[in-house]
Structures are given as structure tokens and as C-alpha cells.
DSSP file (Angstrom, degrees, kcal/mol; ACC not computed):
  #  RESIDUE AA STRUCTURE BP1 BP2  ACC     N-H-->O    O-->H-N    N-H-->O    O-->H-N    TCO  KAPPA ALPHA  PHI   PSI    X-CA   Y-CA   Z-CA
    1    1 A X     >        0   0    0      0, 0.0     4,-2.6     0, 0.0     5,-0.2   0.000 360.0 360.0 360.0 -43.3    0.0    0.0    0.0
    2    2 A X  H  >  +     0   0    0      1,-0.2     4,-2.3     2,-0.2     5,-0.2   0.918 360.0  46.7 -51.1 -50.0    2.9    2.4    0.9
    3    3 A X  H  > S+     0   0    0      1,-0.2     4,-2.4     2,-0.2    -1,-0.2   0.863 111.9  51.9 -62.4 -37.6    4.4    2.0   -2.6
    4    4 A X  H  > S+     0   0    0      2,-0.2     4,-1.3     1,-0.2    -1,-0.2   0.914 110.2  47.1 -67.8 -39.5    1.1    2.5   -4.3
    5    5 A X  H  <>S+     0   0    0     -4,-2.6     5,-1.8     1,-0.2     3,-0.4   0.933 114.8  46.5 -68.9 -42.7    0.3    5.7   -2.4
    6    6 A X  H ><5S+     0   0    0     -4,-2.3     3,-1.7     1,-0.2    -1,-0.2   0.870 108.8  55.9 -66.8 -34.7    3.8    7.0   -3.2
    7    7 A X  H 3<5S+     0   0    0     -4,-2.4    -1,-0.2     1,-0.3    -2,-0.2   0.776 102.0  57.9 -66.6 -24.7    3.5    6.0   -6.9
    8    8 A X  T 3<5S-     0   0    0     -4,-1.3    -1,-0.3    -3,-0.4    -2,-0.2   0.468 124.6-106.3 -82.6   1.3    0.3    8.1   -7.0
    9    9 A X  T < 5S+     0   0    0     -3,-1.7     2,-0.2     1,-0.3    -3,-0.2   0.523  75.3 135.1  91.8   7.0    2.4   11.1   -6.0
   10   10 A X      < -     0   0    0     -5,-1.8     2,-0.5    37,-0.0    -1,-0.3  -0.588  58.8-117.2 -89.3 150.6    1.1   11.4   -2.4
   11   11 A X  E     +A   42   0A   0     31,-0.5    31,-2.4    -2,-0.2     2,-0.3  -0.777  43.8 173.1 -89.3 129.8    3.5   11.9    0.5
   12   12 A X  E     -A   41   0A   0     -2,-0.5     2,-0.4    29,-0.2    29,-0.3  -0.936  23.3-155.7-138.1 160.1    3.4    9.0    2.9
   13   13 A X  E     -A   40   0A   0     27,-2.8    27,-2.6    -2,-0.3     2,-0.6  -0.991   5.1-174.0-139.4 120.5    5.2    7.8    6.0
   14   14 A X        -     0   0    0     -2,-0.4     2,-0.4    25,-0.2    25,-0.1  -0.878  17.8-149.2-118.4  97.2    5.4    4.2    7.2
   15   15 A X        -     0   0    0     -2,-0.6    19,-3.0    23,-0.1    20,-0.5  -0.501  18.9-166.5 -69.1 122.1    7.1    3.9   10.6
   16   16 A X  E     -B   33   0B   0     -2,-0.4     2,-0.3    17,-0.3    17,-0.2  -0.863  11.0-155.2-114.4 143.2    9.0    0.6   10.8
   17   17 A X  E     -B   32   0B   0     15,-4.0    15,-2.2    -2,-0.4     2,-0.5  -0.878  16.0-133.5-112.8 152.4   10.5   -1.1   13.9
   18   18 A X  E     +B   31   0B   0     78,-2.8     2,-0.3    -2,-0.3    13,-0.2  -0.902  30.7 170.4-107.2 127.1   13.3   -3.6   13.7
   19   19 A X  E     -B   30   0B   0     11,-2.6    11,-2.9    -2,-0.5     2,-0.6  -0.939  36.7-110.3-134.3 157.6   13.1   -6.8   15.6
   20   20 A X  E     -B   29   0B   0     -2,-0.3     2,-0.5     9,-0.2     9,-0.2  -0.803  31.0-162.9 -89.3 125.4   15.0  -10.1   15.8
   21   21 A X  E     -B   28   0B   0      7,-3.2     7,-2.6    -2,-0.6     2,-0.5  -0.936   5.9-153.6-108.1 123.8   12.9  -13.0   14.3
   22   22 A X  E     +B   27   0B   0     -2,-0.5     5,-0.2     5,-0.2     2,-0.2  -0.881  14.8 177.4-107.1 126.7   14.1  -16.5   15.2
   23   23 A X        -     0   0    0      3,-3.3     3,-0.0    -2,-0.5     0, 0.0  -0.583  49.1 -95.0-108.1-179.9   13.5  -19.5   13.1
   24   24 A X  S    S+     0   0    0      1,-0.2     3,-0.1    -2,-0.2    -2,-0.0   0.791 123.4  29.7 -67.6 -27.8   14.7  -23.0   13.9
   25   25 A X  S    S+     0   0    0      1,-0.2     2,-0.3     0, 0.0    -1,-0.2   0.503 125.9  10.5-109.7  -8.9   17.8  -22.6   11.8
   26   26 A X        -     0   0    0     -3,-0.0    -3,-3.3     2,-0.0     2,-0.4  -0.990  55.0-129.6-165.4 164.4   18.6  -18.8   11.9
   27   27 A X  E     +B   22   0B   0     -2,-0.3     2,-0.4    -5,-0.2    -5,-0.2  -0.964  31.1 177.7-120.4 135.7   17.9  -15.5   13.5
   28   28 A X  E     -B   21   0B   0     -7,-2.6    -7,-3.2    -2,-0.4     2,-0.6  -0.994  29.7-124.0-138.4 146.1   17.3  -12.5   11.2
   29   29 A X  E     -B   20   0B   0     -2,-0.4     2,-0.3    -9,-0.2    -9,-0.2  -0.813  37.3-179.3 -92.2 126.7   16.4   -8.8   11.8
   30   30 A X  E     -B   19   0B   0    -11,-2.9   -11,-2.6    -2,-0.6     2,-0.4  -0.839  22.6-126.8-123.4 161.7   13.2   -7.9   10.1
   31   31 A X  E     +B   18   0B   0     -2,-0.3     2,-0.3   -13,-0.2   -13,-0.2  -0.871  29.5 167.3-106.7 140.6   11.2   -4.7    9.8
   32   32 A X  E     -B   17   0B   0    -15,-2.2   -15,-4.0    -2,-0.4     4,-0.0  -0.972  46.3 -78.1-146.7 160.1    7.5   -4.4   10.6
   33   33 A X  E     -B   16   0B   0     -2,-0.3   -17,-0.3   -17,-0.2    67,-0.2  -0.285  30.0-142.1 -62.1 139.7    5.1   -1.5   11.1
   34   34 A X  S    S+     0   0    0    -19,-3.0    66,-1.1     1,-0.2     2,-0.6   0.823  99.3  40.2 -68.5 -31.6    5.5    0.2   14.5
   35   35 A X  S >  S-     0   0    0    -20,-0.5     3,-2.1     3,-0.3    -1,-0.2  -0.980 103.0-119.8-118.8 111.5    1.6    0.7   14.5
   36   36 A X  T 3  S+     0   0    0     -2,-0.6     3,-0.1     1,-0.3    -2,-0.1  -0.311  92.5   0.3 -57.6 128.4    0.0   -2.4   13.1
   37   37 A X  T 3  S+     0   0    0      1,-0.2     2,-0.5    -2,-0.0    -1,-0.3   0.603 102.0 128.5  70.2  13.7   -2.1   -1.6   10.0
   38   38 A X    <   +     0   0    0     -3,-2.1     2,-0.4   -23,-0.1    -3,-0.3  -0.883  27.6 168.7-106.5 136.1   -1.2    2.1   10.1
   39   39 A X        -     0   0    0     -2,-0.5     2,-0.4   -25,-0.1   -25,-0.2  -0.988  23.7-142.6-137.4 131.2    0.2    4.2    7.2
   40   40 A X  E     +A   13   0A   0    -27,-2.6   -27,-2.8    -2,-0.4     2,-0.3  -0.795  26.2 166.1 -99.5 136.2    0.4    7.9    7.3
   41   41 A X  E     -A   12   0A   0     -2,-0.4     2,-0.8   -29,-0.3   -29,-0.2  -0.995  38.6-123.5-148.3 149.2   -0.3   10.1    4.2
   42   42 A X  E     +A   11   0A   0    -31,-2.4   -31,-0.5    -2,-0.3     2,-0.3  -0.828  51.7 154.1 -91.6 110.8   -0.9   13.7    3.5
   43   43 A X        -     0   0    0     -2,-0.8     2,-0.2   -33,-0.1    -2,-0.1  -0.995  36.6-143.9-142.0 144.5   -4.3   13.7    1.7
   44   44 A X     >  -     0   0    0     -2,-0.3     4,-2.4     1,-0.0     5,-0.2  -0.440  48.5 -86.7 -91.4-179.1   -7.2   16.1    1.2
   45   45 A X  H  > S+     0   0    0      1,-0.2     4,-2.0     2,-0.2     5,-0.2   0.897 128.4  47.8 -58.0 -46.0  -10.8   14.9    1.0
   46   46 A X  H  > S+     0   0    0      1,-0.2     4,-1.8     2,-0.2    -1,-0.2   0.909 112.4  48.7 -67.3 -39.1  -10.7   14.1   -2.7
   47   47 A X  H  > S+     0   0    0      1,-0.2     4,-2.6     2,-0.2    -1,-0.2   0.828 107.8  56.3 -67.7 -30.5   -7.4   12.2   -2.4
   48   48 A X  H  X S+     0   0    0     -4,-2.4     4,-2.4     2,-0.2    -2,-0.2   0.917 106.2  49.9 -63.6 -42.0   -8.8   10.2    0.5
   49   49 A X  H  X S+     0   0    0     -4,-2.0     4,-0.8     2,-0.2    -2,-0.2   0.924 111.6  49.4 -60.3 -44.7  -11.7    9.1   -1.7
   50   50 A X  H >< S+     0   0    0     -4,-1.8     3,-1.1     1,-0.2     4,-0.3   0.952 113.4  45.2 -61.3 -51.3   -9.2    8.0   -4.4
   51   51 A X  H >< S+     0   0    0     -4,-2.6     3,-1.8     1,-0.3     6,-0.3   0.848 104.4  61.8 -62.6 -34.8   -7.0    6.1   -1.9
   52   52 A X  H 3< S+     0   0    0     -4,-2.4    -1,-0.3     1,-0.3    -2,-0.2   0.729  96.9  61.4 -67.2 -19.6  -10.0    4.4   -0.2
   53   53 A X  T << S+     0   0    0     -3,-1.1    -1,-0.3    -4,-0.8    -2,-0.2   0.579  79.3 104.3 -82.1  -8.7  -10.8    2.8   -3.6
   54   54 A X  S X  S-     0   0    0     -3,-1.8     3,-1.3    -4,-0.3    -3,-0.0  -0.489  81.9-124.0 -68.3 143.0   -7.4    1.0   -3.7
   55   55 A X  T 3  S+     0   0    0      1,-0.3    -1,-0.1    -2,-0.1    -3,-0.0   0.812 106.1  55.8 -62.1 -30.1   -8.0   -2.6   -2.8
   56   56 A X  T 3  S+     0   0    0    -55,-0.0     2,-0.5     2,-0.0    -1,-0.3   0.650  86.9  93.4 -77.4 -14.9   -5.6   -2.7    0.1
   57   57 A X    <   +     0   0    0     -3,-1.3     3,-0.1    -6,-0.3     0, 0.0  -0.695  42.7 173.0 -88.5 124.4   -7.3    0.2    2.0
   58   58 A X        -     0   0    0     -2,-0.5     2,-0.3     1,-0.4    -1,-0.2   0.905  61.2 -44.6 -90.5 -55.8   -9.9   -0.8    4.5
   59   59 A X        -     0   0    0      3,-0.0    -1,-0.4     0, 0.0     2,-0.3  -0.981  54.5 -95.4-168.2 166.4  -10.7    2.6    6.1
   60   60 A X        -     0   0    0     -2,-0.3     2,-0.3    -3,-0.1     7,-0.1  -0.689  46.8-102.0 -89.2 143.6   -9.2    5.8    7.5
   61   61 A X        +     0   0    0     -2,-0.3    17,-0.5    17,-0.1     2,-0.3  -0.516  57.2 164.3 -63.3 128.4   -8.5    6.1   11.2
   62   62 A X        -     0   0    0     -2,-0.3     2,-0.4    15,-0.2    15,-0.2  -0.959  29.0-145.3-145.3 164.6  -11.3    8.3   12.6
   63   63 A X  B    S+C   76   0C   0     13,-3.0    13,-2.8    -2,-0.3     3,-0.0  -0.961  72.2  34.2-130.8 146.6  -12.9    9.3   15.9
   64   64 A X  S    S-     0   0    0     -2,-0.4     2,-0.3    11,-0.2    10,-0.3   0.615 113.5  -2.0  92.4  14.5  -16.5   10.0   16.8
   65   65 A X  S    S-     0   0    0     -3,-0.1     2,-0.3    11,-0.1    -3,-0.1  -0.941  83.8 -65.2 159.0-177.7  -18.4    7.7   14.5
   66   66 A X    >   -     0   0    0     -2,-0.3     3,-0.7     3,-0.1     6,-0.3  -0.771  24.1-142.9-102.6 144.6  -18.3    5.0   11.8
   67   67 A X  T 3  S+     0   0    0     -2,-0.3    -1,-0.1     1,-0.2     8,-0.0   0.628  99.3  57.6 -75.5 -14.3  -17.0    5.6    8.3
   68   68 A X  T 3  S+     0   0    0      2,-0.0     2,-0.3     0, 0.0    -1,-0.2   0.372 102.3  51.8-106.0   4.0  -19.7    3.2    6.9
   69   69 A X    <   -     0   0    0     -3,-0.7     3,-0.4     3,-0.1    -3,-0.1  -0.969  62.8-142.0-139.3 157.0  -22.9    4.9    8.2
   70   70 A X  S    S+     0   0    0     -2,-0.3     3,-0.3     1,-0.2    -3,-0.0   0.265  84.7  93.4 -98.6   9.7  -24.5    8.3    8.1
   71   71 A X  S    S+     0   0    0      1,-0.3     2,-0.5     2,-0.1    -1,-0.2   0.749  89.6  45.6 -71.1 -23.8  -25.8    7.9   11.7
   72   72 A X        +     0   0    0     -3,-0.4    -1,-0.3    -6,-0.3     3,-0.1  -0.746  67.0 168.7-119.0  80.7  -22.7    9.6   12.9
   73   73 A X        +     0   0    0     -2,-0.5     2,-1.2    -3,-0.3    -1,-0.1   0.707  63.4  74.0 -70.3 -18.6  -22.1   12.7   10.7
   74   74 A X        +     0   0    0    -10,-0.3     2,-0.4     2,-0.0    -1,-0.2  -0.504  61.5 158.7 -98.0  71.0  -19.4   14.2   12.8
   75   75 A X        -     0   0    0     -2,-1.2     2,-0.4    -3,-0.1   -11,-0.2  -0.753  21.4-162.5 -92.1 130.9  -16.5   11.9   12.0
   76   76 A X  B     -C   63   0C   0    -13,-2.8   -13,-3.0    -2,-0.4     2,-0.4  -0.931   6.6-149.4-116.2 143.8  -13.1   13.5   12.7
   77   77 A X        -     0   0    0     -2,-0.4   -15,-0.2   -15,-0.2   -16,-0.0  -0.896  31.4-102.5-108.4 138.9   -9.8   12.3   11.3
   78   78 A X        -     0   0    0    -17,-0.5     2,-1.0    -2,-0.4   -17,-0.1  -0.331  26.2-138.5 -59.9 136.3   -6.6   12.7   13.3
   79   79 A X        -     0   0    0     61,-0.0     2,-0.7    -2,-0.0    -1,-0.1  -0.828  19.5-164.5 -98.3  99.4   -4.4   15.6   12.1
   80   80 A X        -     0   0    0     -2,-1.0     2,-0.1    60,-0.1    -2,-0.0  -0.744   9.8-151.4 -89.8 117.1   -0.9   14.2   12.3
   81   81 A X     >  -     0   0    0     -2,-0.7     4,-2.1     1,-0.1     3,-0.3  -0.327  27.4-109.1 -83.8 165.1    1.6   17.1   12.1
   82   82 A X  H  > S+     0   0    0      1,-0.2     4,-2.8     2,-0.2     5,-0.2   0.890 120.7  58.2 -59.7 -37.3    5.1   16.9   10.7
   83   83 A X  H  > S+     0   0    0      1,-0.2     4,-2.0     2,-0.2    -1,-0.2   0.852 105.0  51.1 -64.7 -31.2    6.4   17.3   14.3
   84   84 A X  H  > S+     0   0    0     -3,-0.3     4,-2.4     2,-0.2    -1,-0.2   0.941 111.8  44.6 -66.1 -47.4    4.5   14.1   15.2
   85   85 A X  H  X S+     0   0    0     -4,-2.1     4,-2.8     1,-0.2    -2,-0.2   0.878 112.6  54.0 -65.5 -34.9    5.9   12.1   12.4
   86   86 A X  H  X S+     0   0    0     -4,-2.8     4,-2.6    -5,-0.2    -1,-0.2   0.921 108.5  48.7 -63.1 -40.0    9.3   13.5   13.3
   87   87 A X  H  X S+     0   0    0     -4,-2.0     4,-2.5     2,-0.2    -2,-0.2   0.932 111.0  49.6 -63.8 -44.9    8.9   12.4   16.8
   88   88 A X  H  X S+     0   0    0     -4,-2.4     4,-2.6     1,-0.2     5,-0.2   0.936 112.7  47.6 -57.2 -45.6    7.9    8.9   15.7
   89   89 A X  H  X S+     0   0    0     -4,-2.8     4,-2.3     1,-0.2    -2,-0.2   0.925 111.5  50.7 -61.7 -45.4   10.9    8.7   13.4
   90   90 A X  H  X S+     0   0    0     -4,-2.6     4,-2.0     2,-0.2     5,-0.2   0.897 111.5  48.2 -58.9 -44.2   13.2    9.9   16.2
   91   91 A X  H  X S+     0   0    0     -4,-2.5     4,-3.6     1,-0.2    -2,-0.2   0.955 114.2  45.3 -62.5 -49.9   11.9    7.3   18.6
   92   92 A X  H  < S+     0   0    0     -4,-2.6    -2,-0.2     1,-0.2    -1,-0.2   0.798 111.6  52.5 -67.5 -29.4   12.3    4.5   16.1
   93   93 A X  H  < S+     0   0    0     -4,-2.3     3,-0.4    -5,-0.2    -1,-0.2   0.901 118.8  35.8 -64.1 -44.8   15.7    5.6   15.1
   94   94 A X  H  < S+     0   0    0     -4,-2.0     2,-0.3     1,-0.3    -2,-0.2   0.833 135.4  23.6 -80.5 -38.5   16.9    5.6   18.8
   95   95 A X    ><  +     0   0    0     -4,-3.6     3,-2.0    -5,-0.2    -1,-0.3  -0.711  69.2 178.7-132.8  80.1   14.9    2.6   19.9
   96   96 A X  T 3  S+     0   0    0     -3,-0.4   -78,-2.8    -2,-0.3    -4,-0.1   0.605  78.7  56.2 -65.6 -11.6   14.2    0.5   16.7
   97   97 A X  T 3  S+     0   0    0    -80,-0.2    -1,-0.3    51,-0.1   -80,-0.1   0.263  74.5 139.5-100.3  14.2   12.3   -2.2   18.7
   98   98 A X    <   -     0   0    0     -3,-2.0     2,-0.4    -7,-0.1    49,-0.2  -0.245  45.7-138.2 -57.7 147.9    9.8    0.1   20.2
   99   99 A X  E     -D  146   0D   0     47,-2.7    47,-3.6   -82,-0.0     2,-0.3  -0.911   9.2-123.8-118.3 134.3    6.3   -1.4   20.2
  100  100 A X  E     +D  145   0D   0    -66,-1.1     2,-0.3    -2,-0.4    45,-0.2  -0.581  38.7 173.4 -74.2 137.7    3.1    0.5   19.4
  101  101 A X  E     -D  144   0D   0     43,-3.1    43,-2.6    -2,-0.3     2,-0.5  -0.963  41.7 -99.3-140.4 155.9    0.5    0.4   22.2
  102  102 A X  E >   -D  143   0D   0     -2,-0.3     3,-1.4    41,-0.2    41,-0.3  -0.662  33.1-146.5 -73.3 125.6   -2.8    2.0   22.9
  103  103 A X  G >  S+     0   0    0     39,-0.5     3,-0.9    -2,-0.5    40,-0.1   0.672  88.7  72.1 -75.7 -12.8   -1.9    4.8   25.2
  104  104 A X  G 3  S+     0   0    0     38,-0.4    -1,-0.3     1,-0.2    39,-0.1   0.660  94.4  56.0 -74.3 -14.8   -5.1    4.7   27.2
  105  105 A X  G <  S+     0   0    0     -3,-1.4     2,-0.3     2,-0.0    -1,-0.2   0.468  88.7  97.6 -95.9  -1.9   -4.0    1.4   28.9
  106  106 A X    <   +     0   0    0     -3,-0.9     2,-0.3    -4,-0.2    20,-0.0  -0.675  45.8 178.6 -96.0 140.0   -0.7    2.8   30.2
  107  107 A X        +     0   0    0     -2,-0.3     2,-0.2    17,-0.1    17,-0.0  -0.913  25.1  91.3-132.5 159.2    0.0    4.0   33.7
  108  108 A X        -     0   0    0     -2,-0.3    18,-0.2    18,-0.1     2,-0.1  -0.832  69.3 -40.2 144.9 177.4    3.1    5.4   35.5
  109  109 A X  E     -E  125   0D   0     16,-0.5    16,-3.1    -2,-0.2     2,-0.3  -0.437  56.4-111.9 -75.8 146.1    5.1    8.4   36.4
  110  110 A X  E     -E  124   0D   0     14,-0.2    47,-1.7    -2,-0.1     2,-0.3  -0.611  43.5-172.6 -74.8 134.9    5.6   11.2   33.9
  111  111 A X  E     -EF 123 156D   0     12,-2.7    12,-2.4    -2,-0.3     2,-0.4  -0.877  18.4-147.5-127.2 163.6    9.3   11.3   32.8
  112  112 A X  E     -EF 122 155D   0     43,-2.8    43,-2.5    -2,-0.3    10,-0.2  -1.000  24.2-121.1-129.6 129.7   11.5   13.6   30.7
  113  113 A X  E     - F   0 154D   0      8,-2.8     7,-2.5    -2,-0.4    41,-0.3  -0.487  22.9-172.6 -69.9 141.1   14.4   12.4   28.7
  114  114 A X        +     0   0    0     39,-2.0     2,-0.3     5,-0.2    40,-0.2   0.452  63.3  22.3-113.6  -7.5   17.7   14.0   29.7
  115  115 A X  S    S+     0   0    0     38,-1.0     3,-0.4     3,-0.0    -1,-0.1  -0.960  90.8  37.9-154.1 171.3   20.0   12.7   26.9
  116  116 A X  S >  S-     0   0    0     -2,-0.3     3,-1.6     1,-0.2   -22,-0.0  -0.182 104.5 -46.3  76.9-172.2   20.1   11.4   23.4
  117  117 A X  T 3  S+     0   0    0      1,-0.3    -1,-0.2   -27,-0.1   -26,-0.1   0.664 136.0  57.7 -71.0 -12.9   17.9   12.4   20.5
  118  118 A X  T >  S+     0   0    0     -3,-0.4     3,-2.3   -28,-0.1    -5,-0.4   0.329  75.6 145.2 -95.4   8.5   14.7   12.3   22.6
  119  119 A X  T <   +     0   0    0     -3,-1.6    -5,-0.2     1,-0.3     3,-0.1  -0.164  69.5  16.4 -49.4 134.1   16.2   14.9   25.1
  120  120 A X  T 3  S+     0   0    0     -7,-2.5    -1,-0.3     1,-0.3     2,-0.2   0.330  96.9 120.5  82.3  -5.7   13.4   17.2   26.4
  121  121 A X    <   -     0   0    0     -3,-2.3    -8,-2.8   -34,-0.0    -1,-0.3  -0.612  56.0-135.8 -81.4 149.5   10.5   14.8   25.3
  122  122 A X  E     +E  112   0D   0    -10,-0.2   -10,-0.2    -2,-0.2     2,-0.2  -0.749  29.8 156.6-106.9 157.5    8.2   13.5   27.9
  123  123 A X  E     -E  111   0D   0    -12,-2.4   -12,-2.7    -2,-0.3     2,-0.4  -0.820  39.2 -89.3-153.8-168.0    6.9   10.0   28.5
  124  124 A X  E     -EG 110 135D   0     11,-2.7    11,-2.8   -14,-0.3     2,-0.5  -0.967  31.3-134.0-120.6 139.8    5.5    7.6   31.1
  125  125 A X  E     -EG 109 134D   0    -16,-3.1   -16,-0.5    -2,-0.4     2,-0.5  -0.777  19.2-174.4 -92.0 129.2    7.5    5.3   33.2
  126  126 A X  E     - G   0 133D   0      7,-2.8     7,-2.2    -2,-0.5     2,-0.4  -0.990  13.8-149.8-121.2 120.3    6.4    1.7   33.5
  127  127 A X  E     + G   0 132D   0     -2,-0.5     2,-0.3     5,-0.2     5,-0.2  -0.755  16.5 178.0 -98.4 135.1    8.3   -0.4   35.9
  128  128 A X        -     0   0    0      3,-1.7     3,-0.2    -2,-0.4    -2,-0.0  -0.918  40.0-113.6-123.4 154.9    8.8   -4.2   35.5
  129  129 A X  S    S+     0   0    0     -2,-0.3    -1,-0.1     1,-0.2     3,-0.1   0.838 113.8  30.8 -56.5 -37.0   10.8   -6.4   37.7
  130  130 A X  S    S+     0   0    0      1,-0.1     2,-0.3    -3,-0.0    -1,-0.2   0.619 127.0  13.2-103.2 -12.4   13.5   -7.2   35.1
  131  131 A X        -     0   0    0     -3,-0.2    -3,-1.7    19,-0.0     2,-0.5  -0.971  65.9-115.0-156.5 166.2   13.5   -4.0   33.0
  132  132 A X  E     -G  127   0D   0     -2,-0.3    17,-1.7    17,-0.2     2,-0.4  -0.948  29.7-168.8-111.0 130.3   12.5   -0.4   32.7
  133  133 A X  E     -GH 126 148D   0     -7,-2.2    -7,-2.8    -2,-0.5     2,-0.4  -0.929   2.8-163.2-116.8 141.9   10.0    0.5   30.0
  134  134 A X  E     -GH 125 147D   0     13,-2.6    13,-2.5    -2,-0.4     2,-0.4  -0.942   3.9-155.0-124.7 145.0    9.1    4.0   28.9
  135  135 A X  E     -GH 124 146D   0    -11,-2.8   -11,-2.7    -2,-0.4     2,-0.5  -0.963   2.9-162.9-121.6 135.8    6.1    5.1   26.8
  136  136 A X  E     - H   0 145D   0      9,-2.0     9,-2.2    -2,-0.4   -13,-0.1  -0.984  23.6-134.0-116.2 121.1    5.8    8.2   24.6
  137  137 A X  E     - H   0 144D   0     -2,-0.5     2,-0.5     7,-0.2     7,-0.3  -0.429  13.7-160.9 -76.3 145.4    2.3    9.1   23.8
  138  138 A X  E >>> - H   0 143D   0      5,-3.4     3,-1.8    -2,-0.1     5,-1.5  -0.816  16.0-173.9-119.3  85.2    1.2   10.0   20.2
  139  139 A X  T 345S+     0   0    0     -2,-0.5     3,-0.4     1,-0.3    -1,-0.1   0.793  75.3  65.4 -56.6 -33.3   -2.1   11.8   21.3
  140  140 A X  T 345S+     0   0    0      1,-0.3    -1,-0.3    -3,-0.1   -60,-0.1   0.825 113.4  32.1 -59.9 -29.9   -3.3   12.3   17.7
  141  141 A X  T <45S-     0   0    0     -3,-1.8    -1,-0.3     2,-0.2    -2,-0.2   0.526 104.0-123.7-100.7  -6.9   -3.6    8.6   17.3
  142  142 A X  T  <5S+     0   0    0     -4,-0.9   -39,-0.5    -3,-0.4   -38,-0.4   0.926  79.9 111.2  57.1  44.9   -4.5    7.7   20.8
  143  143 A X  E   < -DH 102 138D   0     -5,-1.5    -5,-3.4   -41,-0.3     2,-0.3  -0.804  50.6-161.5-133.6 174.0   -1.5    5.4   20.6
  144  144 A X  E     -DH 101 137D   0    -43,-2.6   -43,-3.1    -7,-0.3     2,-0.5  -0.968  20.8-120.0-152.5 162.0    2.0    5.3   22.2
  145  145 A X  E     -DH 100 136D   0     -9,-2.2    -9,-2.0    -2,-0.3     2,-0.4  -0.963  23.4-155.2-111.1 129.0    5.4    3.7   21.6
  146  146 A X  E     +DH  99 135D   0    -47,-3.6   -47,-2.7    -2,-0.5     2,-0.3  -0.865  22.2 166.0-108.4 130.0    6.7    1.5   24.3
  147  147 A X  E     - H   0 134D   0    -13,-2.5   -13,-2.6    -2,-0.4     2,-0.5  -0.967  40.1-110.7-143.1 156.6   10.6    1.0   24.5
  148  148 A X  E     + H   0 133D   0     -2,-0.3     2,-0.4   -15,-0.2   -15,-0.2  -0.786  44.4 178.5 -86.1 127.1   13.2   -0.4   26.9
  149  149 A X        -     0   0    0    -17,-1.7   -17,-0.2    -2,-0.5     2,-0.1  -0.981  31.9-109.9-133.0 143.9   15.4    2.5   28.2
  150  150 A X    >   -     0   0    0     -2,-0.4     3,-1.9     1,-0.1     4,-0.2  -0.454  28.1-124.3 -67.5 143.0   18.2    2.8   30.6
  151  151 A X  G >  S+     0   0    0      1,-0.3     3,-0.8     2,-0.2    -1,-0.1   0.712 109.9  62.8 -58.8 -24.3   17.4    4.5   33.9
  152  152 A X  G 3  S+     0   0    0      1,-0.2    -1,-0.3     3,-0.0   -38,-0.1   0.577  87.9  71.5 -80.6  -7.2   20.2    7.0   33.2
  153  153 A X  G <  S+     0   0    0     -3,-1.9   -39,-2.0   -39,-0.1   -38,-1.0   0.475 104.2  25.3 -87.2  -3.4   18.5    8.3   30.0
  154  154 A X  E <   -F  113   0D   0     -3,-0.8     2,-0.3   -41,-0.3   -41,-0.2  -0.974  57.8-151.8-154.1 165.9   15.6   10.2   31.9
  155  155 A X  E     -F  112   0D   0    -43,-2.5   -43,-2.8    -2,-0.3     2,-0.2  -0.906  44.9 -80.8-133.7 163.6   14.5   11.9   35.1
  156  156 A X  E     -F  111   0D   0     -2,-0.3   -45,-0.3   -45,-0.2     2,-0.1  -0.487  52.1-121.5 -60.8 129.9   11.2   12.4   36.7
  157  157 A X        -     0   0    0    -47,-1.7   -47,-0.1    -2,-0.2    -1,-0.1  -0.467  30.7-100.9 -76.2 147.8    9.4   15.3   35.1
  158  158 A X        -     0   0    0     -2,-0.1     2,-0.2     1,-0.1    -1,-0.1  -0.361  39.1-107.0 -67.7 149.3    8.4   18.3   37.3
  159  159 A X              0   0    0      1,-0.1    -1,-0.1    -3,-0.1    -3,-0.0  -0.583 360.0 360.0 -77.4 139.1    4.8   18.4   38.3
  160  160 A X              0   0    0     -2,-0.2    -1,-0.1    -3,-0.1    -2,-0.0   0.363 360.0 360.0-111.1 360.0    2.9   21.1   36.5
């Protein structure tokens, strides 16, 4: 789908995460979408109708109703800014195995990165017995990226 949208001349972004995949005879690093079934594209209403006719497109992410019925006329589509896609790219560059999660399910302390390419970004701290996981929310998608991070890479964010 990504290549089809780009071939049509539209700007698209497919955030990929790199993971180790183990088979019985080998281990290989593969890429898969950071957010399952998500592809970002800059489209106006007319372009959305065109893309929706492509066989691989099921629907556009929306909030406030269903795309298939007129019972909910106030459907809103998330407005993903360039700064949001830049943040996603930064996270996946620094933490290529980050996992997309629904952010409404996450709990923990608010943290602020103190070093690296994510310096000054905020996230949520999730403690596990064996490792430290940090979440950075992508509010426009109601999603977040979950990654393993060293305790030295962040501090507790000040309360506002």
C-alpha cells in the first residue's frame, strides 16, 4: 500500500520497527510497522476518496463515528503534524524495537528524557521487575510507543 500511495504522487510515511525474528535454523532482523495496519499520508478529502478505492485500503482512522454509516455525521480524522511524524521517526531511530501500544492502557510516572535524540521529550514510566519501559504518547492517534530505556536516560518530570 505504501508503494502504491507514493506511486500516485502522495506523501506517505510508514514507521517501521526492527526486531529479531528467530527460526529453527537462523535469526534475522526484520522490519514491521510500528503501529499495526497504520500508514500515514498527507491527503485532502478528494485524495482520501481516491486512496480508499485502492483494494488494500480498509478505512481511515477516525474518531466520533463510523465511516460506513450516516448515523454519525461528525467523524473527525486525526491531524498528524510533521512534528508528530518527526517524533515517531526519532523514537524508532533511537529505539528500533519500540512497540506501538494503545496509550489509554498505560499507567506510570511522567518522565522527561535528559539525553540522546529524545532529550526534552516527555513520556510515562512503566516499571517491570526485570527492565524499565518508557512510553511516549502520540495523542493524535490515541497510541504510544513502548521501549526499553536505561534509567540514566531520563529523570522524573516536574509536576505542572
